[in-house]
mmCIF entry with sequence, helices, sheets and N, C-alpha, C, O atoms, coordinates in Angstrom:
data_MODEL
# 
_entry.id   MODEL 
# 
_entity.id                         1 
_entity.type                       polymer 
_entity.pdbx_number_of_molecules   1 
# 
_entity_poly.entity_id                      1 
_entity_poly.type                           'polypeptide(L)' 
_entity_poly.nstd_linkage                   no 
_entity_poly.nstd_monomer                   no 
_entity_poly.pdbx_seq_one_letter_code       MAWGTEGRAAYGRDPERDQVGVVERIGERTWRLVLPFPKQESTLDLIELRR 
_entity_poly.pdbx_seq_one_letter_code_can   MAWGTEGRAAYGRDPERDQVGVVERIGERTWRLVLPFPKQESTLDLIELRR 
_entity_poly.pdbx_strand_id                 A 
# 
loop_
_entity_poly_seq.entity_id 
_entity_poly_seq.num 
_entity_poly_seq.mon_id 
_entity_poly_seq.hetero 
1 1  MET n 
1 2  ALA n 
1 3  TRP n 
1 4  GLY n 
1 5  THR n 
1 6  GLU n 
1 7  GLY n 
1 8  ARG n 
1 9  ALA n 
1 10 ALA n 
1 11 TYR n 
1 12 GLY n 
1 13 ARG n 
1 14 ASP n 
1 15 PRO n 
1 16 GLU n 
1 17 ARG n 
1 18 ASP n 
1 19 GLN n 
1 20 VAL n 
1 21 GLY n 
1 22 VAL n 
1 23 VAL n 
1 24 GLU n 
1 25 ARG n 
1 26 ILE n 
1 27 GLY n 
1 28 GLU n 
1 29 ARG n 
1 30 THR n 
1 31 TRP n 
1 32 ARG n 
1 33 LEU n 
1 34 VAL n 
1 35 LEU n 
1 36 PRO n 
1 37 PHE n 
1 38 PRO n 
1 39 LYS n 
1 40 GLN n 
1 41 GLU n 
1 42 SER n 
1 43 THR n 
1 44 LEU n 
1 45 ASP n 
1 46 LEU n 
1 47 ILE n 
1 48 GLU n 
1 49 LEU n 
1 50 ARG n 
1 51 ARG n 
# 
_struct_asym.id          A 
_struct_asym.entity_id   1 
# 
_struct_sheet.id               AA1 
_struct_sheet.type             ? 
_struct_sheet.number_strands   3 
_struct_sheet.details          ? 
# 
loop_
_struct_sheet_order.sheet_id 
_struct_sheet_order.range_id_1 
_struct_sheet_order.range_id_2 
_struct_sheet_order.offset 
_struct_sheet_order.sense 
AA1 1 2 ? anti-parallel 
AA1 2 3 ? anti-parallel 
# 
loop_
_struct_sheet_range.sheet_id 
_struct_sheet_range.id 
_struct_sheet_range.beg_label_comp_id 
_struct_sheet_range.beg_label_asym_id 
_struct_sheet_range.beg_label_seq_id 
_struct_sheet_range.pdbx_beg_PDB_ins_code 
_struct_sheet_range.end_label_comp_id 
_struct_sheet_range.end_label_asym_id 
_struct_sheet_range.end_label_seq_id 
_struct_sheet_range.pdbx_end_PDB_ins_code 
_struct_sheet_range.beg_auth_comp_id 
_struct_sheet_range.beg_auth_asym_id 
_struct_sheet_range.beg_auth_seq_id 
_struct_sheet_range.end_auth_comp_id 
_struct_sheet_range.end_auth_asym_id 
_struct_sheet_range.end_auth_seq_id 
AA1 1 VAL A 22 ? GLY A 27 ? VAL A 22 GLY A 27 
AA1 2 THR A 30 ? PRO A 36 ? THR A 30 PRO A 36 
AA1 3 LEU A 44 ? ARG A 50 ? LEU A 44 ARG A 50 
# 
loop_
_atom_site.group_PDB 
_atom_site.id 
_atom_site.type_symbol 
_atom_site.label_atom_id 
_atom_site.label_alt_id 
_atom_site.label_comp_id 
_atom_site.label_asym_id 
_atom_site.label_entity_id 
_atom_site.label_seq_id 
_atom_site.pdbx_PDB_ins_code 
_atom_site.Cartn_x 
_atom_site.Cartn_y 
_atom_site.Cartn_z 
_atom_site.occupancy 
_atom_site.B_iso_or_equiv 
_atom_site.pdbx_formal_charge 
_atom_site.auth_seq_id 
_atom_site.auth_comp_id 
_atom_site.auth_asym_id 
_atom_site.auth_atom_id 
_atom_site.pdbx_PDB_model_num 
ATOM 1   N N  . MET A 1 1  ? -81.863 -63.015 55.059 1.00 0.00 ? 1  MET A N  1 
ATOM 2   C CA . MET A 1 1  ? -82.764 -62.519 54.038 1.00 0.00 ? 1  MET A CA 1 
ATOM 3   C C  . MET A 1 1  ? -83.454 -61.284 54.592 1.00 0.00 ? 1  MET A C  1 
ATOM 4   O O  . MET A 1 1  ? -83.939 -61.292 55.723 1.00 0.00 ? 1  MET A O  1 
ATOM 5   N N  . ALA A 1 2  ? -83.497 -60.232 53.802 1.00 0.00 ? 2  ALA A N  1 
ATOM 6   C CA . ALA A 1 2  ? -84.215 -59.010 54.164 1.00 0.00 ? 2  ALA A CA 1 
ATOM 7   C C  . ALA A 1 2  ? -85.110 -58.622 52.999 1.00 0.00 ? 2  ALA A C  1 
ATOM 8   O O  . ALA A 1 2  ? -84.709 -58.719 51.839 1.00 0.00 ? 2  ALA A O  1 
ATOM 9   N N  . TRP A 1 3  ? -86.303 -58.190 53.305 1.00 0.00 ? 3  TRP A N  1 
ATOM 10  C CA . TRP A 1 3  ? -87.226 -57.741 52.261 1.00 0.00 ? 3  TRP A CA 1 
ATOM 11  C C  . TRP A 1 3  ? -86.885 -56.316 51.876 1.00 0.00 ? 3  TRP A C  1 
ATOM 12  O O  . TRP A 1 3  ? -86.208 -55.617 52.630 1.00 0.00 ? 3  TRP A O  1 
ATOM 13  N N  . GLY A 1 4  ? -87.341 -55.874 50.714 1.00 0.00 ? 4  GLY A N  1 
ATOM 14  C CA . GLY A 1 4  ? -86.970 -54.575 50.150 1.00 0.00 ? 4  GLY A CA 1 
ATOM 15  C C  . GLY A 1 4  ? -87.201 -53.374 51.038 1.00 0.00 ? 4  GLY A C  1 
ATOM 16  O O  . GLY A 1 4  ? -86.447 -52.404 50.954 1.00 0.00 ? 4  GLY A O  1 
ATOM 17  N N  . THR A 1 5  ? -88.209 -53.399 51.880 1.00 0.00 ? 5  THR A N  1 
ATOM 18  C CA . THR A 1 5  ? -88.513 -52.231 52.721 1.00 0.00 ? 5  THR A CA 1 
ATOM 19  C C  . THR A 1 5  ? -87.807 -52.278 54.061 1.00 0.00 ? 5  THR A C  1 
ATOM 20  O O  . THR A 1 5  ? -87.895 -51.327 54.838 1.00 0.00 ? 5  THR A O  1 
ATOM 21  N N  . GLU A 1 6  ? -87.106 -53.369 54.350 1.00 0.00 ? 6  GLU A N  1 
ATOM 22  C CA . GLU A 1 6  ? -86.415 -53.511 55.626 1.00 0.00 ? 6  GLU A CA 1 
ATOM 23  C C  . GLU A 1 6  ? -84.959 -53.067 55.485 1.00 0.00 ? 6  GLU A C  1 
ATOM 24  O O  . GLU A 1 6  ? -84.413 -52.992 54.384 1.00 0.00 ? 6  GLU A O  1 
ATOM 25  N N  . GLY A 1 7  ? -84.365 -52.782 56.611 1.00 0.00 ? 7  GLY A N  1 
ATOM 26  C CA . GLY A 1 7  ? -82.942 -52.470 56.629 1.00 0.00 ? 7  GLY A CA 1 
ATOM 27  C C  . GLY A 1 7  ? -82.124 -53.753 56.583 1.00 0.00 ? 7  GLY A C  1 
ATOM 28  O O  . GLY A 1 7  ? -82.644 -54.827 56.278 1.00 0.00 ? 7  GLY A O  1 
ATOM 29  N N  . ARG A 1 8  ? -80.873 -53.629 56.882 1.00 0.00 ? 8  ARG A N  1 
ATOM 30  C CA . ARG A 1 8  ? -79.960 -54.772 56.867 1.00 0.00 ? 8  ARG A CA 1 
ATOM 31  C C  . ARG A 1 8  ? -80.367 -55.803 57.925 1.00 0.00 ? 8  ARG A C  1 
ATOM 32  O O  . ARG A 1 8  ? -80.664 -55.443 59.064 1.00 0.00 ? 8  ARG A O  1 
ATOM 33  N N  . ALA A 1 9  ? -80.379 -57.063 57.549 1.00 0.00 ? 9  ALA A N  1 
ATOM 34  C CA . ALA A 1 9  ? -80.745 -58.140 58.466 1.00 0.00 ? 9  ALA A CA 1 
ATOM 35  C C  . ALA A 1 9  ? -79.484 -58.710 59.121 1.00 0.00 ? 9  ALA A C  1 
ATOM 36  O O  . ALA A 1 9  ? -78.448 -58.845 58.470 1.00 0.00 ? 9  ALA A O  1 
ATOM 37  N N  . ALA A 1 10 ? -79.576 -59.038 60.392 1.00 0.00 ? 10 ALA A N  1 
ATOM 38  C CA . ALA A 1 10 ? -78.444 -59.629 61.110 1.00 0.00 ? 10 ALA A CA 1 
ATOM 39  C C  . ALA A 1 10 ? -78.559 -61.147 61.085 1.00 0.00 ? 10 ALA A C  1 
ATOM 40  O O  . ALA A 1 10 ? -79.603 -61.701 61.430 1.00 0.00 ? 10 ALA A O  1 
ATOM 41  N N  . TYR A 1 11 ? -77.487 -61.820 60.678 1.00 0.00 ? 11 TYR A N  1 
ATOM 42  C CA . TYR A 1 11 ? -77.477 -63.284 60.636 1.00 0.00 ? 11 TYR A CA 1 
ATOM 43  C C  . TYR A 1 11 ? -77.620 -63.819 62.056 1.00 0.00 ? 11 TYR A C  1 
ATOM 44  O O  . TYR A 1 11 ? -76.936 -63.357 62.969 1.00 0.00 ? 11 TYR A O  1 
ATOM 45  N N  . GLY A 1 12 ? -78.502 -64.788 62.240 1.00 0.00 ? 12 GLY A N  1 
ATOM 46  C CA . GLY A 1 12 ? -78.697 -65.393 63.543 1.00 0.00 ? 12 GLY A CA 1 
ATOM 47  C C  . GLY A 1 12 ? -79.846 -64.799 64.344 1.00 0.00 ? 12 GLY A C  1 
ATOM 48  O O  . GLY A 1 12 ? -80.289 -65.400 65.322 1.00 0.00 ? 12 GLY A O  1 
ATOM 49  N N  . ARG A 1 13 ? -80.332 -63.639 63.950 1.00 0.00 ? 13 ARG A N  1 
ATOM 50  C CA . ARG A 1 13 ? -81.435 -63.004 64.665 1.00 0.00 ? 13 ARG A CA 1 
ATOM 51  C C  . ARG A 1 13 ? -82.732 -63.790 64.481 1.00 0.00 ? 13 ARG A C  1 
ATOM 52  O O  . ARG A 1 13 ? -83.507 -63.946 65.425 1.00 0.00 ? 13 ARG A O  1 
ATOM 53  N N  . ASP A 1 14 ? -82.965 -64.281 63.273 1.00 0.00 ? 14 ASP A N  1 
ATOM 54  C CA . ASP A 1 14 ? -84.170 -65.050 62.965 1.00 0.00 ? 14 ASP A CA 1 
ATOM 55  C C  . ASP A 1 14 ? -83.766 -66.262 62.123 1.00 0.00 ? 14 ASP A C  1 
ATOM 56  O O  . ASP A 1 14 ? -83.584 -66.128 60.912 1.00 0.00 ? 14 ASP A O  1 
ATOM 57  N N  . PRO A 1 15 ? -83.621 -67.438 62.735 1.00 0.00 ? 15 PRO A N  1 
ATOM 58  C CA . PRO A 1 15 ? -83.162 -68.625 62.007 1.00 0.00 ? 15 PRO A CA 1 
ATOM 59  C C  . PRO A 1 15 ? -83.996 -68.975 60.772 1.00 0.00 ? 15 PRO A C  1 
ATOM 60  O O  . PRO A 1 15 ? -83.475 -69.587 59.841 1.00 0.00 ? 15 PRO A O  1 
ATOM 61  N N  . GLU A 1 16 ? -85.251 -68.608 60.743 1.00 0.00 ? 16 GLU A N  1 
ATOM 62  C CA . GLU A 1 16 ? -86.100 -68.873 59.577 1.00 0.00 ? 16 GLU A CA 1 
ATOM 63  C C  . GLU A 1 16 ? -85.662 -68.079 58.352 1.00 0.00 ? 16 GLU A C  1 
ATOM 64  O O  . GLU A 1 16 ? -86.013 -68.444 57.230 1.00 0.00 ? 16 GLU A O  1 
ATOM 65  N N  . ARG A 1 17 ? -84.908 -67.010 58.542 1.00 0.00 ? 17 ARG A N  1 
ATOM 66  C CA . ARG A 1 17 ? -84.483 -66.161 57.429 1.00 0.00 ? 17 ARG A CA 1 
ATOM 67  C C  . ARG A 1 17 ? -83.007 -66.314 57.086 1.00 0.00 ? 17 ARG A C  1 
ATOM 68  O O  . ARG A 1 17 ? -82.552 -65.764 56.084 1.00 0.00 ? 17 ARG A O  1 
ATOM 69  N N  . ASP A 1 18 ? -82.258 -67.042 57.890 1.00 0.00 ? 18 ASP A N  1 
ATOM 70  C CA . ASP A 1 18 ? -80.831 -67.239 57.625 1.00 0.00 ? 18 ASP A CA 1 
ATOM 71  C C  . ASP A 1 18 ? -80.646 -68.107 56.380 1.00 0.00 ? 18 ASP A C  1 
ATOM 72  O O  . ASP A 1 18 ? -81.395 -69.060 56.166 1.00 0.00 ? 18 ASP A O  1 
ATOM 73  N N  . GLN A 1 19 ? -79.652 -67.776 55.566 1.00 0.00 ? 19 GLN A N  1 
ATOM 74  C CA . GLN A 1 19 ? -79.318 -68.554 54.379 1.00 0.00 ? 19 GLN A CA 1 
ATOM 75  C C  . GLN A 1 19 ? -77.807 -68.671 54.269 1.00 0.00 ? 19 GLN A C  1 
ATOM 76  O O  . GLN A 1 19 ? -77.070 -67.797 54.724 1.00 0.00 ? 19 GLN A O  1 
ATOM 77  N N  . VAL A 1 20 ? -77.359 -69.752 53.666 1.00 0.00 ? 20 VAL A N  1 
ATOM 78  C CA . VAL A 1 20 ? -75.933 -69.967 53.436 1.00 0.00 ? 20 VAL A CA 1 
ATOM 79  C C  . VAL A 1 20 ? -75.730 -70.116 51.938 1.00 0.00 ? 20 VAL A C  1 
ATOM 80  O O  . VAL A 1 20 ? -76.514 -70.783 51.263 1.00 0.00 ? 20 VAL A O  1 
ATOM 81  N N  . GLY A 1 21 ? -74.689 -69.499 51.424 1.00 0.00 ? 21 GLY A N  1 
ATOM 82  C CA . GLY A 1 21 ? -74.407 -69.593 50.006 1.00 0.00 ? 21 GLY A CA 1 
ATOM 83  C C  . GLY A 1 21 ? -72.910 -69.589 49.745 1.00 0.00 ? 21 GLY A C  1 
ATOM 84  O O  . GLY A 1 21 ? -72.097 -69.541 50.669 1.00 0.00 ? 21 GLY A O  1 
ATOM 85  N N  . VAL A 1 22 ? -72.568 -69.640 48.466 1.00 0.00 ? 22 VAL A N  1 
ATOM 86  C CA . VAL A 1 22 ? -71.172 -69.640 48.027 1.00 0.00 ? 22 VAL A CA 1 
ATOM 87  C C  . VAL A 1 22 ? -71.001 -68.524 47.008 1.00 0.00 ? 22 VAL A C  1 
ATOM 88  O O  . VAL A 1 22 ? -71.814 -68.368 46.097 1.00 0.00 ? 22 VAL A O  1 
ATOM 89  N N  . VAL A 1 23 ? -69.929 -67.746 47.174 1.00 0.00 ? 23 VAL A N  1 
ATOM 90  C CA . VAL A 1 23 ? -69.568 -66.724 46.183 1.00 0.00 ? 23 VAL A CA 1 
ATOM 91  C C  . VAL A 1 23 ? -68.336 -67.238 45.455 1.00 0.00 ? 23 VAL A C  1 
ATOM 92  O O  . VAL A 1 23 ? -67.346 -67.615 46.082 1.00 0.00 ? 23 VAL A O  1 
ATOM 93  N N  . GLU A 1 24 ? -68.401 -67.251 44.119 1.00 0.00 ? 24 GLU A N  1 
ATOM 94  C CA . GLU A 1 24 ? -67.263 -67.719 43.342 1.00 0.00 ? 24 GLU A CA 1 
ATOM 95  C C  . GLU A 1 24 ? -66.957 -66.744 42.212 1.00 0.00 ? 24 GLU A C  1 
ATOM 96  O O  . GLU A 1 24 ? -67.860 -66.178 41.596 1.00 0.00 ? 24 GLU A O  1 
ATOM 97  N N  . ARG A 1 25 ? -65.687 -66.562 41.959 1.00 0.00 ? 25 ARG A N  1 
ATOM 98  C CA . ARG A 1 25 ? -65.265 -65.701 40.857 1.00 0.00 ? 25 ARG A CA 1 
ATOM 99  C C  . ARG A 1 25 ? -65.310 -66.519 39.576 1.00 0.00 ? 25 ARG A C  1 
ATOM 100 O O  . ARG A 1 25 ? -64.687 -67.576 39.483 1.00 0.00 ? 25 ARG A O  1 
ATOM 101 N N  . ILE A 1 26 ? -66.059 -66.017 38.577 1.00 0.00 ? 26 ILE A N  1 
ATOM 102 C CA . ILE A 1 26 ? -66.202 -66.769 37.327 1.00 0.00 ? 26 ILE A CA 1 
ATOM 103 C C  . ILE A 1 26 ? -65.639 -66.005 36.138 1.00 0.00 ? 26 ILE A C  1 
ATOM 104 O O  . ILE A 1 26 ? -65.728 -66.476 35.004 1.00 0.00 ? 26 ILE A O  1 
ATOM 105 N N  . GLY A 1 27 ? -65.066 -64.847 36.377 1.00 0.00 ? 27 GLY A N  1 
ATOM 106 C CA . GLY A 1 27 ? -64.456 -64.051 35.320 1.00 0.00 ? 27 GLY A CA 1 
ATOM 107 C C  . GLY A 1 27 ? -63.660 -62.926 35.939 1.00 0.00 ? 27 GLY A C  1 
ATOM 108 O O  . GLY A 1 27 ? -63.672 -62.742 37.156 1.00 0.00 ? 27 GLY A O  1 
ATOM 109 N N  . GLU A 1 28 ? -62.972 -62.176 35.106 1.00 0.00 ? 28 GLU A N  1 
ATOM 110 C CA . GLU A 1 28 ? -62.135 -61.093 35.608 1.00 0.00 ? 28 GLU A CA 1 
ATOM 111 C C  . GLU A 1 28 ? -62.936 -60.073 36.401 1.00 0.00 ? 28 GLU A C  1 
ATOM 112 O O  . GLU A 1 28 ? -62.461 -59.549 37.409 1.00 0.00 ? 28 GLU A O  1 
ATOM 113 N N  . ARG A 1 29 ? -64.154 -59.791 35.943 1.00 0.00 ? 29 ARG A N  1 
ATOM 114 C CA . ARG A 1 29 ? -64.994 -58.809 36.625 1.00 0.00 ? 29 ARG A CA 1 
ATOM 115 C C  . ARG A 1 29 ? -66.392 -59.355 36.932 1.00 0.00 ? 29 ARG A C  1 
ATOM 116 O O  . ARG A 1 29 ? -67.354 -58.594 37.030 1.00 0.00 ? 29 ARG A O  1 
ATOM 117 N N  . THR A 1 30 ? -66.493 -60.674 37.083 1.00 0.00 ? 30 THR A N  1 
ATOM 118 C CA . THR A 1 30 ? -67.783 -61.309 37.303 1.00 0.00 ? 30 THR A CA 1 
ATOM 119 C C  . THR A 1 30 ? -67.703 -62.307 38.456 1.00 0.00 ? 30 THR A C  1 
ATOM 120 O O  . THR A 1 30 ? -66.775 -63.111 38.540 1.00 0.00 ? 30 THR A O  1 
ATOM 121 N N  . TRP A 1 31 ? -68.692 -62.237 39.335 1.00 0.00 ? 31 TRP A N  1 
ATOM 122 C CA . TRP A 1 31 ? -68.805 -63.130 40.484 1.00 0.00 ? 31 TRP A CA 1 
ATOM 123 C C  . TRP A 1 31 ? -70.185 -63.774 40.458 1.00 0.00 ? 31 TRP A C  1 
ATOM 124 O O  . TRP A 1 31 ? -71.124 -63.210 39.897 1.00 0.00 ? 31 TRP A O  1 
ATOM 125 N N  . ARG A 1 32 ? -70.312 -64.944 41.059 1.00 0.00 ? 32 ARG A N  1 
ATOM 126 C CA . ARG A 1 32 ? -71.599 -65.635 41.133 1.00 0.00 ? 32 ARG A CA 1 
ATOM 127 C C  . ARG A 1 32 ? -71.892 -65.995 42.587 1.00 0.00 ? 32 ARG A C  1 
ATOM 128 O O  . ARG A 1 32 ? -71.040 -66.545 43.286 1.00 0.00 ? 32 ARG A O  1 
ATOM 129 N N  . LEU A 1 33 ? -73.097 -65.680 43.028 1.00 0.00 ? 33 LEU A N  1 
ATOM 130 C CA . LEU A 1 33 ? -73.589 -66.068 44.346 1.00 0.00 ? 33 LEU A CA 1 
ATOM 131 C C  . LEU A 1 33 ? -74.569 -67.217 44.154 1.00 0.00 ? 33 LEU A C  1 
ATOM 132 O O  . LEU A 1 33 ? -75.551 -67.077 43.425 1.00 0.00 ? 33 LEU A O  1 
ATOM 133 N N  . VAL A 1 34 ? -74.315 -68.350 44.801 1.00 0.00 ? 34 VAL A N  1 
ATOM 134 C CA . VAL A 1 34 ? -75.154 -69.542 44.692 1.00 0.00 ? 34 VAL A CA 1 
ATOM 135 C C  . VAL A 1 34 ? -75.809 -69.785 46.053 1.00 0.00 ? 34 VAL A C  1 
ATOM 136 O O  . VAL A 1 34 ? -75.121 -69.950 47.060 1.00 0.00 ? 34 VAL A O  1 
ATOM 137 N N  . LEU A 1 35 ? -77.135 -69.805 46.074 1.00 0.00 ? 35 LEU A N  1 
ATOM 138 C CA . LEU A 1 35 ? -77.900 -70.051 47.301 1.00 0.00 ? 35 LEU A CA 1 
ATOM 139 C C  . LEU A 1 35 ? -78.753 -71.302 47.098 1.00 0.00 ? 35 LEU A C  1 
ATOM 140 O O  . LEU A 1 35 ? -79.815 -71.227 46.480 1.00 0.00 ? 35 LEU A O  1 
ATOM 141 N N  . PRO A 1 36 ? -78.306 -72.451 47.609 1.00 0.00 ? 36 PRO A N  1 
ATOM 142 C CA . PRO A 1 36 ? -79.098 -73.672 47.454 1.00 0.00 ? 36 PRO A CA 1 
ATOM 143 C C  . PRO A 1 36 ? -80.261 -73.707 48.449 1.00 0.00 ? 36 PRO A C  1 
ATOM 144 O O  . PRO A 1 36 ? -80.112 -73.327 49.610 1.00 0.00 ? 36 PRO A O  1 
ATOM 145 N N  . PHE A 1 37 ? -81.394 -74.158 47.984 1.00 0.00 ? 37 PHE A N  1 
ATOM 146 C CA . PHE A 1 37 ? -82.605 -74.321 48.787 1.00 0.00 ? 37 PHE A CA 1 
ATOM 147 C C  . PHE A 1 37 ? -82.971 -73.085 49.611 1.00 0.00 ? 37 PHE A C  1 
ATOM 148 O O  . PHE A 1 37 ? -83.085 -73.164 50.834 1.00 0.00 ? 37 PHE A O  1 
ATOM 149 N N  . PRO A 1 38 ? -83.156 -71.938 48.938 1.00 0.00 ? 38 PRO A N  1 
ATOM 150 C CA . PRO A 1 38 ? -83.598 -70.746 49.667 1.00 0.00 ? 38 PRO A CA 1 
ATOM 151 C C  . PRO A 1 38 ? -85.003 -70.965 50.239 1.00 0.00 ? 38 PRO A C  1 
ATOM 152 O O  . PRO A 1 38 ? -85.728 -71.855 49.794 1.00 0.00 ? 38 PRO A O  1 
ATOM 153 N N  . LYS A 1 39 ? -85.371 -70.167 51.204 1.00 0.00 ? 39 LYS A N  1 
ATOM 154 C CA . LYS A 1 39 ? -86.664 -70.336 51.886 1.00 0.00 ? 39 LYS A CA 1 
ATOM 155 C C  . LYS A 1 39 ? -87.857 -70.013 50.997 1.00 0.00 ? 39 LYS A C  1 
ATOM 156 O O  . LYS A 1 39 ? -88.941 -70.549 51.227 1.00 0.00 ? 39 LYS A O  1 
ATOM 157 N N  . GLN A 1 40 ? -87.701 -69.164 49.999 1.00 0.00 ? 40 GLN A N  1 
ATOM 158 C CA . GLN A 1 40 ? -88.827 -68.706 49.197 1.00 0.00 ? 40 GLN A CA 1 
ATOM 159 C C  . GLN A 1 40 ? -88.747 -69.176 47.755 1.00 0.00 ? 40 GLN A C  1 
ATOM 160 O O  . GLN A 1 40 ? -87.729 -68.956 47.098 1.00 0.00 ? 40 GLN A O  1 
ATOM 161 N N  . GLU A 1 41 ? -89.776 -69.809 47.250 1.00 0.00 ? 41 GLU A N  1 
ATOM 162 C CA . GLU A 1 41 ? -90.098 -69.976 45.838 1.00 0.00 ? 41 GLU A CA 1 
ATOM 163 C C  . GLU A 1 41 ? -89.245 -70.884 44.965 1.00 0.00 ? 41 GLU A C  1 
ATOM 164 O O  . GLU A 1 41 ? -89.736 -71.300 43.916 1.00 0.00 ? 41 GLU A O  1 
ATOM 165 N N  . SER A 1 42 ? -88.022 -71.219 45.308 1.00 0.00 ? 42 SER A N  1 
ATOM 166 C CA . SER A 1 42 ? -87.192 -71.978 44.377 1.00 0.00 ? 42 SER A CA 1 
ATOM 167 C C  . SER A 1 42 ? -86.353 -73.016 45.109 1.00 0.00 ? 42 SER A C  1 
ATOM 168 O O  . SER A 1 42 ? -86.379 -73.094 46.337 1.00 0.00 ? 42 SER A O  1 
ATOM 169 N N  . THR A 1 43 ? -85.614 -73.808 44.350 1.00 0.00 ? 43 THR A N  1 
ATOM 170 C CA . THR A 1 43 ? -84.692 -74.770 44.957 1.00 0.00 ? 43 THR A CA 1 
ATOM 171 C C  . THR A 1 43 ? -83.237 -74.344 44.793 1.00 0.00 ? 43 THR A C  1 
ATOM 172 O O  . THR A 1 43 ? -82.349 -74.911 45.428 1.00 0.00 ? 43 THR A O  1 
ATOM 173 N N  . LEU A 1 44 ? -82.987 -73.340 43.938 1.00 0.00 ? 44 LEU A N  1 
ATOM 174 C CA . LEU A 1 44 ? -81.635 -72.829 43.747 1.00 0.00 ? 44 LEU A CA 1 
ATOM 175 C C  . LEU A 1 44 ? -81.722 -71.410 43.213 1.00 0.00 ? 44 LEU A C  1 
ATOM 176 O O  . LEU A 1 44 ? -82.430 -71.151 42.240 1.00 0.00 ? 44 LEU A O  1 
ATOM 177 N N  . ASP A 1 45 ? -80.998 -70.483 43.850 1.00 0.00 ? 45 ASP A N  1 
ATOM 178 C CA . ASP A 1 45 ? -80.897 -69.113 43.354 1.00 0.00 ? 45 ASP A CA 1 
ATOM 179 C C  . ASP A 1 45 ? -79.467 -68.877 42.885 1.00 0.00 ? 45 ASP A C  1 
ATOM 180 O O  . ASP A 1 45 ? -78.516 -69.171 43.609 1.00 0.00 ? 45 ASP A O  1 
ATOM 181 N N  . LEU A 1 46 ? -79.313 -68.345 41.671 1.00 0.00 ? 46 LEU A N  1 
ATOM 182 C CA . LEU A 1 46 ? -78.012 -67.946 41.122 1.00 0.00 ? 46 LEU A CA 1 
ATOM 183 C C  . LEU A 1 46 ? -78.074 -66.460 40.857 1.00 0.00 ? 46 LEU A C  1 
ATOM 184 O O  . LEU A 1 46 ? -78.963 -65.981 40.153 1.00 0.00 ? 46 LEU A O  1 
ATOM 185 N N  . ILE A 1 47 ? -77.128 -65.732 41.422 1.00 0.00 ? 47 ILE A N  1 
ATOM 186 C CA . ILE A 1 47 ? -77.074 -64.288 41.231 1.00 0.00 ? 47 ILE A CA 1 
ATOM 187 C C  . ILE A 1 47 ? -75.689 -63.941 40.699 1.00 0.00 ? 47 ILE A C  1 
ATOM 188 O O  . ILE A 1 47 ? -74.683 -64.219 41.352 1.00 0.00 ? 47 ILE A O  1 
ATOM 189 N N  . GLU A 1 48 ? -75.635 -63.331 39.508 1.00 0.00 ? 48 GLU A N  1 
ATOM 190 C CA . GLU A 1 48 ? -74.350 -62.917 38.954 1.00 0.00 ? 48 GLU A CA 1 
ATOM 191 C C  . GLU A 1 48 ? -74.134 -61.438 39.189 1.00 0.00 ? 48 GLU A C  1 
ATOM 192 O O  . GLU A 1 48 ? -75.022 -60.618 38.961 1.00 0.00 ? 48 GLU A O  1 
ATOM 193 N N  . LEU A 1 49 ? -72.941 -61.114 39.648 1.00 0.00 ? 49 LEU A N  1 
ATOM 194 C CA . LEU A 1 49 ? -72.560 -59.741 39.948 1.00 0.00 ? 49 LEU A CA 1 
ATOM 195 C C  . LEU A 1 49 ? -71.455 -59.342 38.976 1.00 0.00 ? 49 LEU A C  1 
ATOM 196 O O  . LEU A 1 49 ? -70.439 -60.026 38.854 1.00 0.00 ? 49 LEU A O  1 
ATOM 197 N N  . ARG A 1 50 ? -71.669 -58.233 38.292 1.00 0.00 ? 50 ARG A N  1 
ATOM 198 C CA . ARG A 1 50 ? -70.673 -57.758 37.315 1.00 0.00 ? 50 ARG A CA 1 
ATOM 199 C C  . ARG A 1 50 ? -70.269 -56.351 37.656 1.00 0.00 ? 50 ARG A C  1 
ATOM 200 O O  . ARG A 1 50 ? -71.081 -55.526 38.075 1.00 0.00 ? 50 ARG A O  1 
ATOM 201 N N  . ARG A 1 51 ? -69.007 -56.099 37.469 1.00 0.00 ? 51 ARG A N  1 
ATOM 202 C CA . ARG A 1 51 ? -68.491 -54.763 37.760 1.00 0.00 ? 51 ARG A CA 1 
ATOM 203 C C  . ARG A 1 51 ? -68.093 -54.085 36.495 1.00 0.00 ? 51 ARG A C  1 
ATOM 204 O O  . ARG A 1 51 ? -67.631 -52.944 36.526 1.00 0.00 ? 51 ARG A O  1 
# 
């Protein structure tokens, strides 16, 4: 996890910020990123990416 003003975060550098998720293709030009139990504010984050 990186905040908006920070650069790219390296996985493993800070275990408190590491997250694991699943990317799945749900359409010809659509993908979904699923992050269960993120560290901040929610119990599930769903992010859809469209091209």
